[in-house]
Structure formats: structure tokens, C-alpha cells
C-alpha positions as CSV (number, residue, x, y, z in Angstrom):
1,M,-5.7,13.3,-11.8
2,A,-3.0,12.5,-9.3
3,Q,-4.2,11.8,-5.8
4,S,-2.7,13.4,-2.6
5,E,-0.7,11.2,-0.3
6,Q,-3.6,11.4,2.2
7,E,-6.0,10.1,-0.4
8,I,-3.5,7.3,-1.3
9,L,-3.1,6.4,2.4
10,A,-6.9,6.2,2.8
11,G,-7.2,4.0,-0.3
12,L,-4.3,1.8,0.7
13,A,-5.9,1.4,4.2
14,E,-9.1,0.2,2.5
15,I,-7.2,-2.3,0.4
16,V,-5.3,-3.6,3.5
17,N,-8.6,-3.8,5.4
18,E,-10.2,-5.8,2.6
19,E,-7.3,-8.2,2.4
20,T,-6.5,-8.7,6.1
21,G,-9.5,-7.4,8.1
22,L,-7.2,-4.9,9.9
23,D,-8.9,-1.7,11.0
24,T,-8.2,1.1,8.5
25,D,-7.1,3.4,11.4
26,S,-4.2,1.0,12.1
27,V,-2.7,1.5,8.6
28,Q,-0.4,4.5,9.2
29,P,2.6,5.7,7.3
30,D,5.1,4.6,10.0
31,K,3.8,1.1,10.2
32,S,5.8,-1.8,8.7
33,F,3.7,-4.1,6.5
34,T,5.4,-7.2,8.0
35,D,6.4,-6.3,11.5
36,D,3.5,-4.0,12.6
37,L,0.6,-5.1,10.4
38,D,1.7,-8.8,10.2
39,I,1.1,-9.0,6.4
40,D,2.7,-12.0,4.7
41,S,4.1,-12.0,1.2
42,L,1.0,-13.5,-0.4
43,S,-1.2,-10.9,1.1
44,M,1.3,-8.2,0.2
45,M,1.2,-9.3,-3.5
46,T,-2.6,-9.1,-3.4
47,I,-2.4,-5.6,-1.9
48,V,0.1,-4.5,-4.5
49,V,-2.1,-5.8,-7.4
50,N,-5.1,-4.1,-5.9
51,A,-3.2,-0.9,-5.4
52,E,-1.9,-1.0,-9.0
53,D,-5.6,-1.2,-10.2
54,K,-6.9,1.4,-7.8
55,F,-4.2,4.0,-8.4
56,G,-3.2,3.3,-12.0
57,V,0.4,2.6,-11.2
58,K,2.8,-0.3,-12.0
59,I,4.8,-1.6,-9.0
60,P,7.5,-4.0,-10.3
61,D,8.2,-7.1,-8.3
62,D,11.7,-5.9,-7.5
63,E,10.2,-2.6,-6.1
64,V,7.9,-4.4,-3.7
65,K,10.7,-5.5,-1.5
66,N,11.6,-1.8,-1.0
67,L,8.1,-1.0,0.3
68,V,8.7,-1.8,3.9
69,T,6.3,0.7,5.5
70,V,2.9,2.0,4.5
71,G,4.6,5.4,4.0
72,D,7.0,3.8,1.5
73,A,4.1,2.5,-0.5
74,V,2.3,5.8,-0.3
75,T,5.4,7.7,-1.5
76,Y,6.0,5.3,-4.3
77,I,2.4,5.4,-5.6
78,A,2.3,9.2,-5.3
79,S,5.5,9.6,-7.3
80,N,4.6,7.1,-10.0
81,Q,1.0,8.2,-10.8
82,G,0.3,8.9,-14.4
């Protein structure tokens, strides 16, 4: 069953929290992974892999560069759920 964008955001916030220690409340749709949340490319790849597992989606490497903000990732996951 597809999850709502709010559920995806909450799940993504948990993944970011596990990887970086950032407070889940700081993971908001308008936040940039690199500029606002200070997530480097290695952490981002871990977050992507964990998100793929959690949400049952495939995020190709060439798509990852387009996921600039948390909202971009939420939208991508929401629209690519099985």
C-alpha cells in the first residue's frame, strides 16, 4: 500500500536521524540535504539505500543528484511506489 507524503517524510526523517544524528523535526520538505542539513555524498547514498529498502522504491544513481531537497525525495518516493 502506498504511503502518504507525510508518512514518507516521517520515515525519511528517521533514516536521516539514524545516519546523521539530526533531529527528525529538522528534516522538513524545504530543507536542502547538502546546504541545510549538511549531508555529504556518502551519507546521502546510505540514506538513499535505506529509503529504497524502507519504501520499496528504486532510486537510480542518476536520479539522486536531482533530489536536492527533502521535498524532492518525498515527491520522488511517493510517485515511484509500487
